[in-house]
N, C-alpha and C positions, 0 to 999 in steps of 0.2 A: 183506958180510948181506943176506938175503934180505927183503925186503920186510917189515913187520913188521905185522900186524892189533890193532890200538892199537881200547883197550873204553874206552867212558865207565867213568868211576863212579859207580854208584849212587846216592849222597848231592848227584851236580850236577845245577843243575837246568837248562832247556836255557837262560836265562835271568839264570843266578849268574857270577860272576866269578870262580871256585874253580869250575874243573870241572881234573879230574887224569884221562889218561887213563894206563893201562897197557896195555904189553904181553911175551909173552913168547918172551925171546932166548937159545936156547938153556937155557944153566943162568941165567940171568938171567933178570930181570925188569925191562923199561924203563922207565919210566915219562918224562911229560911235559907242559906247559899246553895241553889242547890250544886257547887260544887264539892260540897264536905254536906249531904243529906246526912249521912250517918250520926254531923254532931248536933248537941240540941237546936231549939228555934223555938222564938221569940212568941209571945202573944198578945194580942194586944183585943180592947171591945172595938167593934162593928162602929158605935158611933166616933171612935178613935180613927178609926181609920177610914173610912167615910169622911171625917176632916179633913184627915191629914190627903185624902186622896183629891179631896175638891179645892186645896189650898193648892198642891204640887201644880191640877191641871190648871189652875186662872191663875196663875201666874204670881199668887203673894210667894208660894217660894222657889228658889234660886234654886237649883243642882249644878255642879260644875261641870266643864264636859269633860 
């Protein structure tokens, strides 16, 4: 697999403990914990990621503060 270009979430702060990074990996979206980039990452389909992000953005999913 070619080297991935990781992008940190715009909701992540420099000093925060909840940092998520994503990268495109062909037809998939790769997700990882930016605090531990050496660990394995998860992949989801672009469709699943789009549906998840849309549900989160529209308030259909709730996050804990």
